[in-house]
Biopython code that builds the backbone (N, CA, C, O; Angstrom):
import numpy as np
from Bio.PDB.StructureBuilder import StructureBuilder

atoms = [
    (1, "MET", "N", (-15.474, -0.922, -4.605)),
    (1, "MET", "CA", (-14.147, -0.978, -4.004)),
    (1, "MET", "C", (-13.677, -2.427, -3.865)),
    (1, "MET", "O", (-12.486, -2.709, -3.999)),
    (2, "LYS", "N", (-14.607, -3.345, -3.596)),
    (2, "LYS", "CA", (-14.213, -4.755, -3.469)),
    (2, "LYS", "C", (-13.602, -5.276, -4.762)),
    (2, "LYS", "O", (-12.618, -6.014, -4.733)),
    (3, "ALA", "N", (-14.182, -4.895, -5.893)),
    (3, "ALA", "CA", (-13.648, -5.343, -7.182)),
    (3, "ALA", "C", (-12.264, -4.749, -7.428)),
    (3, "ALA", "O", (-11.366, -5.448, -7.898)),
    (4, "TRP", "N", (-12.087, -3.477, -7.119)),
    (4, "TRP", "CA", (-10.778, -2.850, -7.290)),
    (4, "TRP", "C", (-9.744, -3.509, -6.377)),
    (4, "TRP", "O", (-8.631, -3.805, -6.811)),
    (5, "ALA", "N", (-10.110, -3.739, -5.116)),
    (5, "ALA", "CA", (-9.178, -4.363, -4.171)),
    (5, "ALA", "C", (-8.804, -5.769, -4.631)),
    (5, "ALA", "O", (-7.648, -6.175, -4.514)),
    (6, "ALA", "N", (-9.778, -6.511, -5.152)),
    (6, "ALA", "CA", (-9.493, -7.862, -5.640)),
    (6, "ALA", "C", (-8.564, -7.825, -6.849)),
    (6, "ALA", "O", (-7.660, -8.652, -6.965)),
    (7, "ALA", "N", (-8.784, -6.873, -7.743)),
    (7, "ALA", "CA", (-7.918, -6.741, -8.920)),
    (7, "ALA", "C", (-6.493, -6.373, -8.507)),
    (7, "ALA", "O", (-5.525, -6.909, -9.046)),
    (8, "ILE", "N", (-6.374, -5.465, -7.560)),
    (8, "ILE", "CA", (-5.054, -5.057, -7.077)),
    (8, "ILE", "C", (-4.368, -6.225, -6.383)),
    (8, "ILE", "O", (-3.182, -6.470, -6.607)),
    (9, "ALA", "N", (-5.102, -6.947, -5.544)),
    (9, "ALA", "CA", (-4.529, -8.096, -4.840)),
    (9, "ALA", "C", (-4.046, -9.150, -5.832)),
    (9, "ALA", "O", (-2.972, -9.723, -5.653)),
    (10, "GLY", "N", (-4.826, -9.408, -6.869)),
    (10, "GLY", "CA", (-4.419, -10.370, -7.883)),
    (10, "GLY", "C", (-3.162, -9.951, -8.608)),
    (10, "GLY", "O", (-2.292, -10.779, -8.880)),
    (11, "GLU", "N", (-3.061, -8.687, -8.921)),
    (11, "GLU", "CA", (-1.866, -8.188, -9.610)),
    (11, "GLU", "C", (-0.644, -8.246, -8.694)),
    (11, "GLU", "O", (0.432, -8.650, -9.134)),
    (12, "MET", "N", (-0.790, -7.850, -7.431)),
    (12, "MET", "CA", (0.352, -7.867, -6.515)),
    (12, "MET", "C", (0.800, -9.296, -6.222)),
    (12, "MET", "O", (1.979, -9.526, -5.953)),
    (13, "ALA", "N", (-0.113, -10.250, -6.268)),
    (13, "ALA", "CA", (0.232, -11.648, -5.994)),
    (13, "ALA", "C", (1.166, -12.229, -7.047)),
    (13, "ALA", "O", (1.781, -13.270, -6.814)),
    (14, "THR", "N", (1.282, -11.582, -8.196)),
    (14, "THR", "CA", (2.182, -12.069, -9.239)),
    (14, "THR", "C", (3.639, -11.705, -8.956)),
    (14, "THR", "O", (4.542, -12.215, -9.619)),
    (15, "ARG", "N", (3.875, -10.823, -7.971)),
    (15, "ARG", "CA", (5.239, -10.430, -7.632)),
    (15, "ARG", "C", (5.919, -11.528, -6.821)),
    (15, "ARG", "O", (5.258, -12.219, -6.045)),
    (16, "PRO", "N", (7.228, -11.698, -6.991)),
    (16, "PRO", "CA", (7.958, -12.681, -6.177)),
    (16, "PRO", "C", (7.891, -12.342, -4.690)),
    (16, "PRO", "O", (7.920, -11.170, -4.314)),
    (17, "GLN", "N", (7.802, -13.354, -3.859)),
    (17, "GLN", "CA", (7.862, -13.244, -2.401)),
    (17, "GLN", "C", (6.659, -12.534, -1.783)),
    (17, "GLN", "O", (6.725, -12.111, -0.629)),
    (18, "VAL", "N", (5.567, -12.396, -2.525)),
    (18, "VAL", "CA", (4.388, -11.707, -1.994)),
    (18, "VAL", "C", (3.372, -12.717, -1.493)),
    (18, "VAL", "O", (3.095, -13.730, -2.135)),
    (19, "ARG", "N", (2.829, -12.408, -0.331)),
    (19, "ARG", "CA", (1.726, -13.192, 0.208)),
    (19, "ARG", "C", (0.741, -12.235, 0.857)),
    (19, "ARG", "O", (1.080, -11.099, 1.186)),
    (20, "SER", "N", (-0.463, -12.706, 1.033)),
    (20, "SER", "CA", (-1.519, -11.899, 1.621)),
    (20, "SER", "C", (-2.149, -12.672, 2.768)),
    (20, "SER", "O", (-2.309, -13.890, 2.687)),
    (21, "ARG", "N", (-2.508, -11.965, 3.842)),
    (21, "ARG", "CA", (-3.144, -12.581, 5.002)),
    (21, "ARG", "C", (-4.256, -11.679, 5.504)),
    (21, "ARG", "O", (-4.160, -10.457, 5.395)),
    (22, "PRO", "N", (-5.318, -12.273, 6.056)),
    (22, "PRO", "CA", (-6.372, -11.445, 6.665)),
    (22, "PRO", "C", (-5.801, -10.629, 7.824)),
    (22, "PRO", "O", (-4.932, -11.093, 8.562)),
    (23, "PHE", "N", (-6.307, -9.410, 7.966)),
    (23, "PHE", "CA", (-5.789, -8.502, 8.998)),
    (23, "PHE", "C", (-6.900, -7.550, 9.426)),
    (23, "PHE", "O", (-7.031, -6.460, 8.869)),
    (24, "PHE", "N", (-7.704, -7.954, 10.414)),
    (24, "PHE", "CA", (-8.754, -7.120, 10.989)),
    (24, "PHE", "C", (-9.681, -6.492, 9.945)),
    (24, "PHE", "O", (-9.947, -5.291, 9.994)),
    (25, "GLY", "N", (-10.164, -7.286, 9.019)),
    (25, "GLY", "CA", (-11.076, -6.787, 7.989)),
    (25, "GLY", "C", (-10.388, -6.292, 6.735)),
    (25, "GLY", "O", (-11.043, -5.819, 5.807)),
    (26, "TYR", "N", (-9.085, -6.397, 6.703)),
    (26, "TYR", "CA", (-8.297, -5.997, 5.540)),
    (26, "TYR", "C", (-7.502, -7.202, 5.060)),
    (26, "TYR", "O", (-7.447, -8.229, 5.737)),
    (27, "SER", "N", (-6.899, -7.074, 3.910)),
    (27, "SER", "CA", (-5.888, -8.020, 3.451)),
    (27, "SER", "C", (-4.551, -7.313, 3.596)),
    (27, "SER", "O", (-4.305, -6.291, 2.955)),
    (28, "ALA", "N", (-3.700, -7.859, 4.433)),
    (28, "ALA", "CA", (-2.350, -7.326, 4.591)),
    (28, "ALA", "C", (-1.477, -7.990, 3.541)),
    (28, "ALA", "O", (-1.482, -9.213, 3.409)),
    (29, "VAL", "N", (-0.729, -7.192, 2.795)),
    (29, "VAL", "CA", (0.122, -7.707, 1.728)),
    (29, "VAL", "C", (1.570, -7.578, 2.197)),
    (29, "VAL", "O", (2.013, -6.509, 2.618)),
    (30, "TYR", "N", (2.290, -8.686, 2.113)),
    (30, "TYR", "CA", (3.661, -8.777, 2.618)),
    (30, "TYR", "C", (4.621, -9.128, 1.493)),
    (30, "TYR", "O", (4.270, -9.833, 0.547)),
    (31, "ARG", "N", (5.823, -8.626, 1.617)),
    (31, "ARG", "CA", (6.955, -9.137, 0.850)),
    (31, "ARG", "C", (7.839, -9.823, 1.878)),
    (31, "ARG", "O", (8.403, -9.176, 2.760)),
    (32, "ARG", "N", (7.951, -11.123, 1.755)),
    (32, "ARG", "CA", (8.547, -11.963, 2.802)),
    (32, "ARG", "C", (7.803, -11.690, 4.100)),
    (32, "ARG", "O", (6.611, -11.986, 4.185)),
    (33, "ASP", "N", (8.462, -11.134, 5.116)),
    (33, "ASP", "CA", (7.764, -10.849, 6.365)),
    (33, "ASP", "C", (7.521, -9.358, 6.588)),
    (33, "ASP", "O", (7.152, -8.951, 7.690)),
    (34, "ALA", "N", (7.723, -8.545, 5.561)),
    (34, "ALA", "CA", (7.539, -7.100, 5.672)),
    (34, "ALA", "C", (6.192, -6.691, 5.072)),
    (34, "ALA", "O", (5.957, -6.858, 3.876)),
    (35, "ILE", "N", (5.320, -6.158, 5.912)),
    (35, "ILE", "CA", (4.031, -5.667, 5.417)),
    (35, "ILE", "C", (4.274, -4.385, 4.622)),
    (35, "ILE", "O", (5.031, -3.515, 5.053)),
    (36, "PHE", "N", (3.634, -4.275, 3.473)),
    (36, "PHE", "CA", (3.798, -3.054, 2.686)),
    (36, "PHE", "C", (2.486, -2.489, 2.171)),
    (36, "PHE", "O", (2.479, -1.401, 1.595)),
    (37, "ALA", "N", (1.361, -3.199, 2.359)),
    (37, "ALA", "CA", (0.085, -2.665, 1.879)),
    (37, "ALA", "C", (-1.078, -3.254, 2.663)),
    (37, "ALA", "O", (-0.994, -4.354, 3.210)),
    (38, "LEU", "N", (-2.163, -2.492, 2.702)),
    (38, "LEU", "CA", (-3.441, -2.950, 3.238)),
    (38, "LEU", "C", (-4.514, -2.705, 2.188)),
    (38, "LEU", "O", (-4.635, -1.609, 1.639)),
    (39, "LEU", "N", (-5.285, -3.748, 1.923)),
    (39, "LEU", "CA", (-6.394, -3.648, 0.970)),
    (39, "LEU", "C", (-7.687, -3.958, 1.716)),
    (39, "LEU", "O", (-7.725, -4.893, 2.515)),
    (40, "PRO", "N", (-8.742, -3.192, 1.470)),
    (40, "PRO", "CA", (-9.996, -3.437, 2.184)),
    (40, "PRO", "C", (-10.633, -4.762, 1.780)),
    (40, "PRO", "O", (-10.609, -5.151, 0.612)),
    (41, "ARG", "N", (-11.203, -5.446, 2.772)),
    (41, "ARG", "CA", (-11.985, -6.666, 2.535)),
    (41, "ARG", "C", (-13.388, -6.445, 3.081)),
    (41, "ARG", "O", (-14.333, -6.288, 2.308)),
    (42, "THR", "N", (-13.537, -6.430, 4.404)),
    (42, "THR", "CA", (-14.845, -6.209, 5.026)),
    (42, "THR", "C", (-14.915, -4.870, 5.741)),
    (42, "THR", "O", (-15.992, -4.462, 6.176)),
    (43, "ARG", "N", (-13.803, -4.186, 5.869)),
    (43, "ARG", "CA", (-13.753, -2.858, 6.474)),
    (43, "ARG", "C", (-13.177, -1.894, 5.449)),
    (43, "ARG", "O", (-12.571, -2.306, 4.460)),
    (44, "VAL", "N", (-13.373, -0.617, 5.698)),
    (44, "VAL", "CA", (-12.833, 0.386, 4.782)),
    (44, "VAL", "C", (-11.827, 1.260, 5.514)),
    (44, "VAL", "O", (-11.851, 1.391, 6.738)),
    (45, "LEU", "N", (-10.960, 1.840, 4.735)),
    (45, "LEU", "CA", (-9.994, 2.805, 5.243)),
    (45, "LEU", "C", (-10.621, 4.194, 5.176)),
    (45, "LEU", "O", (-11.789, 4.334, 4.814)),
    (46, "ASP", "N", (-9.865, 5.195, 5.516)),
    (46, "ASP", "CA", (-10.335, 6.572, 5.413)),
    (46, "ASP", "C", (-9.445, 7.305, 4.432)),
    (46, "ASP", "O", (-8.266, 7.503, 4.724)),
    (47, "PRO", "N", (-9.950, 7.714, 3.294)),
    (47, "PRO", "CA", (-11.342, 7.675, 2.829)),
    (47, "PRO", "C", (-11.778, 6.263, 2.447)),
    (47, "PRO", "O", (-10.941, 5.390, 2.219)),
    (48, "PRO", "N", (-13.086, 6.042, 2.378)),
    (48, "PRO", "CA", (-13.621, 4.686, 2.188)),
    (48, "PRO", "C", (-13.220, 3.985, 0.891)),
    (48, "PRO", "O", (-13.236, 2.755, 0.842)),
    (49, "ASN", "N", (-12.873, 4.701, -0.127)),
    (49, "ASN", "CA", (-12.517, 4.083, -1.413)),
    (49, "ASN", "C", (-11.003, 4.059, -1.616)),
    (49, "ASN", "O", (-10.510, 4.347, -2.707)),
    (50, "SER", "N", (-10.264, 3.709, -0.546)),
    (50, "SER", "CA", (-8.809, 3.794, -0.652)),
    (50, "SER", "C", (-8.118, 2.503, -0.236)),
    (50, "SER", "O", (-8.700, 1.624, 0.400)),
    (51, "ILE", "N", (-6.855, 2.432, -0.625)),
    (51, "ILE", "CA", (-5.925, 1.388, -0.212)),
    (51, "ILE", "C", (-4.830, 2.084, 0.597)),
    (51, "ILE", "O", (-4.739, 3.311, 0.587)),
    (52, "ALA", "N", (-4.008, 1.315, 1.289)),
    (52, "ALA", "CA", (-2.906, 1.909, 2.054)),
    (52, "ALA", "C", (-1.612, 1.182, 1.707)),
    (52, "ALA", "O", (-1.609, -0.016, 1.422)),
    (53, "PHE", "N", (-0.517, 1.933, 1.738)),
    (53, "PHE", "CA", (0.803, 1.344, 1.510)),
    (53, "PHE", "C", (1.808, 2.029, 2.410)),
    (53, "PHE", "O", (1.607, 3.163, 2.846)),
    (54, "LYS", "N", (2.900, 1.318, 2.683)),
    (54, "LYS", "CA", (3.884, 1.789, 3.653)),
    (54, "LYS", "C", (5.224, 2.039, 2.983)),
    (54, "LYS", "O", (5.709, 1.236, 2.186)),
    (55, "LEU", "N", (5.803, 3.174, 3.330)),
    (55, "LEU", "CA", (7.172, 3.508, 2.943)),
    (55, "LEU", "C", (7.891, 3.931, 4.213)),
    (55, "LEU", "O", (7.482, 4.887, 4.873)),
    (56, "LYS", "N", (8.954, 3.230, 4.557)),
    (56, "LYS", "CA", (9.640, 3.516, 5.814)),
    (56, "LYS", "C", (10.282, 4.902, 5.798)),
    (56, "LYS", "O", (10.137, 5.665, 6.753)),
    (57, "SER", "N", (10.974, 5.220, 4.746)),
    (57, "SER", "CA", (11.647, 6.514, 4.647)),
    (57, "SER", "C", (11.359, 7.128, 3.284)),
    (57, "SER", "O", (12.188, 7.036, 2.379)),
    (58, "PRO", "N", (10.199, 7.749, 3.124)),
    (58, "PRO", "CA", (9.880, 8.314, 1.816)),
    (58, "PRO", "C", (10.830, 9.456, 1.465)),
    (58, "PRO", "O", (11.188, 10.273, 2.314)),
    (59, "SER", "N", (11.222, 9.493, 0.215)),
    (59, "SER", "CA", (12.126, 10.537, -0.249)),
    (59, "SER", "C", (11.395, 11.881, -0.269)),
    (59, "SER", "O", (10.164, 11.918, -0.256)),
    (60, "PRO", "N", (12.141, 12.973, -0.301)),
    (60, "PRO", "CA", (11.495, 14.280, -0.409)),
    (60, "PRO", "C", (10.615, 14.380, -1.663)),
    (60, "PRO", "O", (9.594, 15.068, -1.657)),
    (61, "ARG", "N", (11.014, 13.693, -2.730)),
    (61, "ARG", "CA", (10.213, 13.696, -3.955)),
    (61, "ARG", "C", (8.856, 13.036, -3.712)),
    (61, "ARG", "O", (7.827, 13.556, -4.143)),
    (62, "ILE", "N", (8.851, 11.899, -3.026)),
    (62, "ILE", "CA", (7.608, 11.190, -2.738)),
    (62, "ILE", "C", (6.728, 12.037, -1.811)),
    (62, "ILE", "O", (5.516, 12.118, -2.012)),
    (63, "ARG", "N", (7.328, 12.662, -0.806)),
    (63, "ARG", "CA", (6.542, 13.515, 0.089)),
    (63, "ARG", "C", (5.951, 14.693, -0.665)),
    (63, "ARG", "O", (4.819, 15.098, -0.400)),
    (64, "GLY", "N", (6.713, 15.248, -1.608)),
    (64, "GLY", "CA", (6.192, 16.345, -2.427)),
    (64, "GLY", "C", (5.031, 15.902, -3.300)),
    (64, "GLY", "O", (4.036, 16.614, -3.431)),
    (65, "LEU", "N", (5.163, 14.726, -3.895)),
    (65, "LEU", "CA", (4.059, 14.188, -4.697)),
    (65, "LEU", "C", (2.816, 13.973, -3.839)),
    (65, "LEU", "O", (1.698, 14.224, -4.290)),
    (66, "ALA", "N", (3.006, 13.509, -2.607)),
    (66, "ALA", "CA", (1.871, 13.268, -1.711)),
    (66, "ALA", "C", (1.133, 14.564, -1.409)),
    (66, "ALA", "O", (-0.091, 14.566, -1.279)),
    (67, "ARG", "N", (1.852, 15.641, -1.299)),
    (67, "ARG", "CA", (1.206, 16.929, -1.024)),
    (67, "ARG", "C", (0.467, 17.461, -2.248)),
    (67, "ARG", "O", (-0.524, 18.178, -2.107)),
    (68, "GLN", "N", (0.937, 17.117, -3.451)),
    (68, "GLN", "CA", (0.330, 17.626, -4.679)),
    (68, "GLN", "C", (-0.840, 16.791, -5.179)),
    (68, "GLN", "O", (-1.737, 17.322, -5.835)),
    (69, "ASP", "N", (-0.847, 15.512, -4.886)),
    (69, "ASP", "CA", (-1.875, 14.602, -5.398)),
    (69, "ASP", "C", (-2.990, 14.475, -4.362)),
    (69, "ASP", "O", (-2.777, 13.898, -3.296)),
    (70, "ARG", "N", (-4.159, 15.000, -4.656)),
    (70, "ARG", "CA", (-5.247, 14.991, -3.674)),
    (70, "ARG", "C", (-5.776, 13.587, -3.392)),
    (70, "ARG", "O", (-6.536, 13.397, -2.442)),
    (71, "ARG", "N", (-5.386, 12.599, -4.202)),
    (71, "ARG", "CA", (-5.784, 11.210, -3.935)),
    (71, "ARG", "C", (-4.960, 10.583, -2.823)),
    (71, "ARG", "O", (-5.345, 9.554, -2.268)),
    (72, "LEU", "N", (-3.822, 11.200, -2.491)),
    (72, "LEU", "CA", (-2.915, 10.653, -1.479)),
    (72, "LEU", "C", (-3.113, 11.323, -0.123)),
    (72, "LEU", "O", (-3.281, 12.539, -0.031)),
    (73, "GLY", "N", (-3.091, 10.515, 0.909)),
    (73, "GLY", "CA", (-3.077, 10.994, 2.278)),
    (73, "GLY", "C", (-1.966, 10.260, 2.992)),
    (73, "GLY", "O", (-1.501, 9.231, 2.502)),
    (74, "PHE", "N", (-1.524, 10.759, 4.139)),
    (74, "PHE", "CA", (-0.469, 10.041, 4.831)),
    (74, "PHE", "C", (-0.531, 10.273, 6.327)),
    (74, "PHE", "O", (-1.101, 11.251, 6.810)),
    (75, "THR", "N", (0.075, 9.341, 7.042)),
    (75, "THR", "CA", (0.167, 9.408, 8.496)),
    (75, "THR", "C", (1.475, 8.762, 8.929)),
    (75, "THR", "O", (2.011, 7.893, 8.240)),
    (76, "GLN", "N", (1.975, 9.192, 10.064)),
    (76, "GLN", "CA", (3.205, 8.634, 10.620)),
    (76, "GLN", "C", (2.840, 7.625, 11.702)),
    (76, "GLN", "O", (2.097, 7.954, 12.626)),
    (77, "MET", "N", (3.355, 6.395, 11.599)),
    (77, "MET", "CA", (3.179, 5.376, 12.634)),
    (77, "MET", "C", (4.549, 4.780, 12.908)),
    (77, "MET", "O", (5.155, 4.170, 12.027)),
    (78, "GLN", "N", (5.031, 4.952, 14.114)),
    (78, "GLN", "CA", (6.376, 4.568, 14.493)),
    (78, "GLN", "C", (7.334, 5.275, 13.539)),
    (78, "GLN", "O", (7.252, 6.494, 13.389)),
    (79, "LYS", "N", (8.236, 4.547, 12.893)),
    (79, "LYS", "CA", (9.182, 5.201, 11.980)),
    (79, "LYS", "C", (8.735, 5.112, 10.532)),
    (79, "LYS", "O", (9.392, 5.657, 9.645)),
    (80, "ALA", "N", (7.635, 4.437, 10.285)),
    (80, "ALA", "CA", (7.164, 4.261, 8.913)),
    (80, "ALA", "C", (6.081, 5.279, 8.602)),
    (80, "ALA", "O", (5.374, 5.752, 9.491)),
    (81, "ARG", "N", (5.969, 5.595, 7.363)),
    (81, "ARG", "CA", (4.929, 6.487, 6.913)),
    (81, "ARG", "C", (3.947, 5.682, 6.075)),
    (81, "ARG", "O", (4.323, 5.087, 5.065)),
    (82, "TRP", "N", (2.702, 5.666, 6.495)),
    (82, "TRP", "CA", (1.637, 4.987, 5.762)),
    (82, "TRP", "C", (0.911, 6.009, 4.904)),
    (82, "TRP", "O", (0.557, 7.092, 5.370)),
    (83, "PHE", "N", (0.696, 5.655, 3.659)),
    (83, "PHE", "CA", (-0.018, 6.502, 2.723)),
    (83, "PHE", "C", (-1.339, 5.828, 2.363)),
    (83, "PHE", "O", (-1.425, 4.602, 2.304)),
    (84, "THR", "N", (-2.349, 6.627, 2.127)),
    (84, "THR", "CA", (-3.577, 6.111, 1.540)),
    (84, "THR", "C", (-3.673, 6.645, 0.124)),
    (84, "THR", "O", (-3.195, 7.739, -0.176)),
    (85, "PHE", "N", (-4.291, 5.869, -0.731)),
    (85, "PHE", "CA", (-4.506, 6.276, -2.118)),
    (85, "PHE", "C", (-5.979, 6.038, -2.429)),
    (85, "PHE", "O", (-6.439, 4.896, -2.434)),
    (86, "ALA", "N", (-6.710, 7.104, -2.686)),
    (86, "ALA", "CA", (-8.139, 7.024, -2.965)),
    (86, "ALA", "C", (-8.375, 6.753, -4.446)),
    (86, "ALA", "O", (-7.840, 7.444, -5.313)),
    (87, "LEU", "N", (-9.178, 5.745, -4.713)),
    (87, "LEU", "CA", (-9.542, 5.407, -6.085)),
    (87, "LEU", "C", (-10.918, 5.992, -6.391)),
    (87, "LEU", "O", (-11.858, 5.845, -5.610)),
    (88, "GLY", "N", (-11.017, 6.649, -7.526)),
    (88, "GLY", "CA", (-12.286, 7.237, -7.927)),
    (88, "GLY", "C", (-12.833, 6.634, -9.202)),
    (88, "GLY", "O", (-14.018, 6.774, -9.507)),
    (89, "SER", "N", (-11.964, 5.959, -9.949)),
    (89, "SER", "CA", (-12.393, 5.350, -11.215)),
    (89, "SER", "C", (-11.404, 4.252, -11.588)),
    (89, "SER", "O", (-10.349, 4.113, -10.969)),
    (90, "ASN", "N", (-11.758, 3.478, -12.605)),
    (90, "ASN", "CA", (-10.863, 2.425, -13.090)),
    (90, "ASN", "C", (-9.521, 2.994, -13.537)),
    (90, "ASN", "O", (-8.502, 2.307, -13.466)),
    (91, "ALA", "N", (-9.515, 4.233, -13.994)),
    (91, "ALA", "CA", (-8.279, 4.861, -14.454)),
    (91, "ALA", "C", (-7.261, 5.018, -13.314)),
    (91, "ALA", "O", (-6.060, 5.100, -13.571)),
    (92, "ASP", "N", (-7.726, 5.061, -12.069)),
    (92, "ASP", "CA", (-6.827, 5.220, -10.928)),
    (92, "ASP", "C", (-6.081, 3.932, -10.581)),
    (92, "ASP", "O", (-5.119, 3.970, -9.815)),
    (93, "LEU", "N", (-6.506, 2.804, -11.128)),
    (93, "LEU", "CA", (-5.846, 1.528, -10.806)),
    (93, "LEU", "C", (-4.376, 1.523, -11.201)),
    (93, "LEU", "O", (-3.536, 1.010, -10.461)),
    (94, "ARG", "N", (-4.064, 2.085, -12.348)),
    (94, "ARG", "CA", (-2.663, 2.115, -12.800)),
    (94, "ARG", "C", (-1.793, 2.887, -11.810)),
    (94, "ARG", "O", (-0.699, 2.439, -11.465)),
    (95, "ASP", "N", (-2.273, 4.042, -11.353)),
    (95, "ASP", "CA", (-1.506, 4.834, -10.393)),
    (95, "ASP", "C", (-1.409, 4.126, -9.047)),
    (95, "ASP", "O", (-0.370, 4.194, -8.391)),
    (96, "ALA", "N", (-2.472, 3.449, -8.627)),
    (96, "ALA", "CA", (-2.444, 2.694, -7.372)),
    (96, "ALA", "C", (-1.400, 1.591, -7.456)),
    (96, "ALA", "O", (-0.629, 1.396, -6.517)),
    (97, "LEU", "N", (-1.369, 0.875, -8.558)),
    (97, "LEU", "CA", (-0.380, -0.198, -8.726)),
    (97, "LEU", "C", (1.044, 0.352, -8.754)),
    (97, "LEU", "O", (1.961, -0.284, -8.236)),
    (98, "ALA", "N", (1.236, 1.516, -9.349)),
    (98, "ALA", "CA", (2.572, 2.124, -9.377)),
    (98, "ALA", "C", (3.042, 2.459, -7.967)),
    (98, "ALA", "O", (4.212, 2.260, -7.638)),
    (99, "ARG", "N", (2.147, 2.961, -7.140)),
    (99, "ARG", "CA", (2.522, 3.279, -5.765)),
    (99, "ARG", "C", (2.776, 2.014, -4.951)),
    (99, "ARG", "O", (3.696, 1.972, -4.134)),
    (100, "LEU", "N", (1.963, 0.984, -5.174)),
    (100, "LEU", "CA", (2.197, -0.285, -4.491)),
    (100, "LEU", "C", (3.508, -0.920, -4.943)),
    (100, "LEU", "O", (4.183, -1.578, -4.151)),
    (101, "GLN", "N", (3.867, -0.732, -6.188)),
    (101, "GLN", "CA", (5.147, -1.256, -6.678)),
    (101, "GLN", "C", (6.306, -0.598, -5.930)),
    (101, "GLN", "O", (7.276, -1.265, -5.570)),
    (102, "ARG", "N", (6.202, 0.717, -5.695)),
    (102, "ARG", "CA", (7.252, 1.399, -4.921)),
    (102, "ARG", "C", (7.328, 0.848, -3.503)),
    (102, "ARG", "O", (8.418, 0.635, -2.973)),
    (103, "ALA", "N", (6.176, 0.621, -2.896)),
    (103, "ALA", "CA", (6.153, 0.069, -1.537)),
    (103, "ALA", "C", (6.714, -1.350, -1.515)),
    (103, "ALA", "O", (7.426, -1.727, -0.585)),
    (104, "TYR", "N", (6.390, -2.133, -2.542)),
    (104, "TYR", "CA", (6.920, -3.494, -2.670)),
    (104, "TYR", "C", (8.446, -3.453, -2.771)),
    (104, "TYR", "O", (9.130, -4.225, -2.101)),
    (105, "GLU", "N", (8.973, -2.573, -3.589)),
    (105, "GLU", "CA", (10.424, -2.452, -3.739)),
    (105, "GLU", "C", (11.067, -1.982, -2.438)),
    (105, "GLU", "O", (12.136, -2.466, -2.065)),
    (106, "ALA", "N", (10.431, -1.053, -1.754)),
    (106, "ALA", "CA", (10.977, -0.556, -0.484)),
    (106, "ALA", "C", (10.967, -1.644, 0.584)),
    (106, "ALA", "O", (11.842, -1.660, 1.450)),
    (107, "ALA", "N", (10.011, -2.538, 0.541)),
    (107, "ALA", "CA", (9.939, -3.623, 1.528)),
    (107, "ALA", "C", (11.128, -4.562, 1.408)),
    (107, "ALA", "O", (11.477, -5.229, 2.382)),
    (108, "ALA", "N", (11.750, -4.633, 0.258)),
    (108, "ALA", "CA", (12.925, -5.496, 0.072)),
    (108, "ALA", "C", (14.166, -4.886, 0.697)),
    (108, "ALA", "O", (15.137, -5.594, 0.964)),
    (109, "ARG", "N", (14.146, -3.596, 0.930)),
    (109, "ARG", "CA", (15.328, -2.906, 1.442)),
    (109, "ARG", "C", (15.356, -2.799, 2.953)),
    (109, "ARG", "O", (16.204, -2.096, 3.503)),
    (110, "ARG", "N", (14.454, -3.476, 3.632)),
    (110, "ARG", "CA", (14.440, -3.378, 5.089)),
    (110, "ARG", "C", (15.607, -4.163, 5.681)),
    (110, "ARG", "O", (16.024, -5.172, 5.113)),
    (111, "PRO", "N", (16.134, -3.712, 6.806)),
    (111, "PRO", "CA", (17.256, -4.425, 7.424)),
    (111, "PRO", "C", (16.814, -5.787, 7.955)),
    (111, "PRO", "O", (15.634, -5.982, 8.249)),
    (112, "PRO", "N", (17.751, -6.732, 8.079)),
    (112, "PRO", "CA", (17.388, -8.045, 8.611)),
    (112, "PRO", "C", (16.921, -7.938, 10.051)),
    (112, "PRO", "O", (17.353, -7.047, 10.782)),
    (113, "ALA", "N", (16.050, -8.834, 10.458)),
    (113, "ALA", "CA", (15.523, -8.839, 11.834)),
    (113, "ALA", "C", (16.643, -9.172, 12.804)),
    (113, "ALA", "O", (17.525, -9.980, 12.512)),
    (114, "ALA", "N", (16.588, -8.535, 13.958)),
    (114, "ALA", "CA", (17.588, -8.797, 14.996)),
    (114, "ALA", "C", (17.334, -10.176, 15.606)),
    (114, "ALA", "O", (16.188, -10.607, 15.736)),
    (115, "LEU", "N", (18.394, -10.843, 15.971)),
    (115, "LEU", "CA", (18.264, -12.169, 16.578)),
    (115, "LEU", "C", (18.188, -12.079, 18.069)),
    (115, "LEU", "O", (18.076, -13.102, 18.744)),
]
sb = StructureBuilder()
sb.init_structure("model")
sb.init_model(0)
sb.init_chain("A")
sb.init_seg("    ")
for serial, (resi, resn, name, xyz) in enumerate(atoms, 1):
    if name == "N":
        sb.init_residue(resn, " ", resi, " ")
    sb.init_atom(name, np.array(xyz, "f"), 0.0, 1.0, " ", f" {name:<3s}", serial, name[0])
structure = sb.get_structure()
């Protein structure tokens, strides 16, 4: 899982405005100041071979896909929905990156912070 997380982190770092910071045993991935993903570093998510990404308002299509894809799990925290994506093989990396790309794009659409 460490190798997969490192590969994913390296790929996401090529996106504009992306930075990563340590976060309680994980790497939190941000677009500007909006967190959109968690990658395991010294701790694991549940399930242990997974990454997490955030979508504030997932579309009905995305929610339907989450119910159909057994690699996806989700939870509601505040108004955002966090999804987990379990990796079982190198072939799952492409799908993980596609989901992180959606989360990255959604992070750009967040409203400006209140002053």
